[in-house]
N, C-alpha and C positions, 0 to 999 in steps of 0.2 A: 708626498702629500699634495692634495689638490691646491691650486691657487685659490685665493679668497673669492675671486670673481666667479670661479666655477662653483664654489660652495654656495654663493649667493644665488646663482642660477638654479641650483638644486632646491634651495629654500623657496624661491619664487615659483618654481614648477609645482611644488607641493601646495603652496597657497593658491595657485591658479586652479589646480585640481579640486581643492576644497571649495572655491567659489563656484565652480561649475557644478559641483555636487549639490551645493546649497540652492542654486537656481533650479536644478532638476527637482529637488525635494520640495521646494516651494510650489512649483508648478503642479506636482503630483498631489500635494495636500490641498491646493486650491480646487483642483478638479474633483477631488474626493469630497470636499465640503459642499461644492455646488451640486454634486450628484445626489448627496444624501440629505441636504438641508434645503427644503423649499424656501423660496424667497431670497436666499443668500446672494446668488449671482445678480439678480435684479437690483437688490439693495446696494450691493457693492458698486455696480456700474452706475447707479443713480448718484452715489456719493462722488464718484470720479467725474461724471458729467457736470455736476453742480460745482465741483472744485475748479474745473476749467472756467466755468462762467464767473465764479467768484474772483479768480485771478484776473480775468479780463476786465471786470468792473473796477478792480483795484488799479489796474494800469490806466484806465480811463479817468481815474481820479474820483470815482464814485463810492469810495469805501465808507462814506458817511450817509449814503442814500438808504431809503427804506428797503429798496430791492436787495441791496447788499446785506442788510441786517436780517431780512427774511430768509435769504438764501443760506446765510451762515447758520441761522437757527435750525433750518431744515437739515443741513449737513450734520450738525451736532446730534439732532434727534435720530437721524438715520444711522449714525455711527454707534450710538448707544444701542439701537435695535440690532445692529450687526453683531455687537458683542454678546447681547442677550441670546441671539440665535446660536452662537458657538457654545455658550455656557449651558444652554438648554440641551444641547447635544452631548454634553459631558466633556467639552473641549476647553482648554485654557484660552484666555484672551490672545496670548502671543503664539498660538498654535501655528499660524501661517507665517510668522516672522522669525520664530526660534529655530532657524535652520542652519545656523553657522557653527563651525567648530569653535571659533572664538568670537563670541558676541561683542567683545570689547572693540575689535577693529573690523568686524564682519569679514574676516579672512583676507584683509588687504595687507596686513603686516605693519600698518602704520596707525598711529593715534595722534591726536593733537594734545600737546602738553605745554603749558605756559605760552599759548598762542603760536606754537610752532610744531611742525611735524617731527615725530620721533618714532623709533622702532617700537612696535608692540612687544610685550613679553613673550607672545607666542612665536614671533619672528626670532627672538634671541634664543628661545628654547630649541627651535628647529636648527638654527645655526650651530648651537652647541652640540646637538646630537650628531650632526654631520661631521663636525670637527672631532668629536669623540671617536667616531667610527674611523676617521682618517688617521687619528693619532693612536689608535688601538687602546684607548682608555677603557673600552668595554671589558678588557681583560684584567684591569686593575681591580684588586680586591679591597681597596681602601686601606685604612690604617691597620686593619687586622692582617693584611698581607705584607706589612713592613716587618721584615725579620731582623731582630737584633743579634741573632746568633753569629752573624758574619763579622761583627765588630769586636776587636780585641779589647781586653780589660787592661792591657798594659799601657800606662801613661806615656805620652810622648814629651820628652824634656820635662819641663815644669808645668805643662798644661794638662787638661783633662785627657782621659783615655778616649780612644775612638768610640767605645761603648757608651761612655758618659755623654759625649757630644751627641751621639745618635739618640740617646734617651731624652736629652734636653730638646733636640730638634723635633722629635716625635711629639713630646708634650706640648711644645709651643704650637705645633701644627694643629693638634687637637683643639687647643684653646682658641686658635685663630678661627676655626670652623664654628666652635660652640658659641663664641662671643661675637660672631658676625652681627652687625647692626648696632652694636654699642658705640657710642661716640668716642670713647677713648681707645678703641682698637687701632693699633698701628698696622702698617703694611709689613710684609714679611720677605726676607731675603735669605737664601741658602748659599753659602760659599764652601769651597773645598775642591780637592783634586778630582781627577777623572774616576768615575765608577764608585763613588762613596755614598750614593743614594739621593743625590739632590733631585734628579729627574723623577726618581721613584716617588719621593715625597710630594713633588709638584703634582704628579698623577694622582696620588692618594687624596690630596686636597681637592683636586678637580672632581674626582669620583664622589667624595663625600658631599660636596656642594650640589652636584648634579642630583644625587639621591634626595636632597632637600628641595629640589626644584628651583635652585638659584642659578641664573644664567652664568655660564663660565666660558671664557674664551681662552683656549690653551694653544700656544704656538711657540716655536723656537724663535730666538732673536733673528736668526738668518731668514726665516720665513716671514717674519714681521717686516723687516727692512726690504726684502726682495719684493714683497707685495706692494708696499708703498712707493718704492722707487720705480717699479714696473709701470704704475699709473703715471708717475711723474707729473709734468705739467701739460701733457698732451690733452688738447681740448676735447678730443673724442673720448677720452677716458676720465676726464675730470670729475664727472658725476659719480662714477664708480669709486674713485678715490675718496670723494666726500662721504659716500656711503660707508666705506671701510673705516674712515676716520671716526665717523659717528658711532660705529660699533665699538671701536677701540676706546673711545672716550666714555661711552655710556654703559658698557657691559658691567655688571655688578662685580664680577671677579675676573680680572685679567691676569693670566699667568704667562710670563715671558721666560722661557727656559734657555739656558746656555748662553747668557749674555757674555759677550767678549769673544765668542767663537766665530762670529760673523766677520765678513770683510769690512774693515773699518774705513770711514771717510768722514769728512766734515759734514756732508749732507746727512749722513746717518746720525751723527751726533746731534744735529739740529732736530731731526725727527724724534729721537729719543727724549731730548730735553722738552720739546713741545708736548709730547705725550705725557711725560711725568708731571709737568707743570699743570696740564689740564686736569689730570686725575687727582693730583694732590690739592689743587686750589679749589676744586669743586666742593660745595657745601654739603653735598649728599653724603650721608653717613654710609649708606649701602653701596659703596663703590671702593673696592680694595684691589691692591696689586701685589702679586707674588713674583719674585725674580730669583732665578738661580744663576750662578756664575762660577767658573773655575778660578776667577780672579778674586783677590782680596780687595778690601776697600782702598788701601794705598795703591794697588795696581790699577784699579778702576780710575783713581784720581790721575794717575800718570797716562793711562791709555785714552781716556776721554777728556774731561776737563773739570774744572772746579765746580761748575754749576751742576753737572750731572752727579758728581761726587756728593755735593751737599744735599741733593734730593734723596739719593739712596741712603745717605747717612741717617736719615730720619726713620728708616725701616728698622724693625726688629731683626737683628742679624743672628742666624743660626750657622755655626761653623761645623761642617762634617769632616771627618778625617778617617784615615785607615787605608787598608789595601783595596785594590780594585775588586769589588764584589763580583762583577761579571767574570773576572778571571778565576776567582775563588770557586764560583759555582761550576765553571767548566772543569777545573781540576778535581772536583769532587765526583764528577760523573764517571 
């Protein structure tokens, strides 16, 4: 799978292409309007000239002068006349400015929220699409493709059968997607051995949210930690690390697959704790996390620490069990 930095480059390349296309389209439309509507170019250029004069007067402290008021009035009248020319030609007022794929950020990928820059939803959508492609989620069929026939009906010890566990996990996954946005919705965690369907269900959830247009970031725990530790504290890379952290903190659905399989270290424990704290403490309802792990909660407590255990213990836990489905499928071929 590509490093996050390379995926960001892919997203920025798409946005750059969109901005360039918008500039070309705006130029083409302007020339078309000027060629077909008499007076438009002269009116527009007059507004621009007077706008420069108005700015100069303001800088000279003459914004209360008669000259300033007269010039401002003329600009307003000319602007109304310019709109009338467009409407008379059967064009909308925003015909020359409605050229962006995303009007919200004008294809920059950033918007101002609560007085600070944040990623636009179009950026997150592009990022998710590239990740989907890299993770092969485009081949996932969603919940309809989750097959229960591979789970045994025979109960294990005094617990549920693998089939019953799978049915519960599938039902909880469906409800997680259906109830997204409700304030009482918990985060979700899948536990169980190798090949019992944890990654498949994570993929199903990602697929279903993507169909709804909800931004999803899906990556393995190893990929998550490798990306963040790669950037480290290197000053030349710190901006990219901050960008990645911003995505991890702000994306509406974050899916971390195979927690516990990564190389463990104190630095990685710190990264995971900071990430969980940020996503759990944020007041935004539309920000949920899904985790899968081969480890049980007691094993997570032993392998990580009490703080990480306490955060994950607040998740709704789905335990999957049974034989390795990948092996079962191979044996049936």
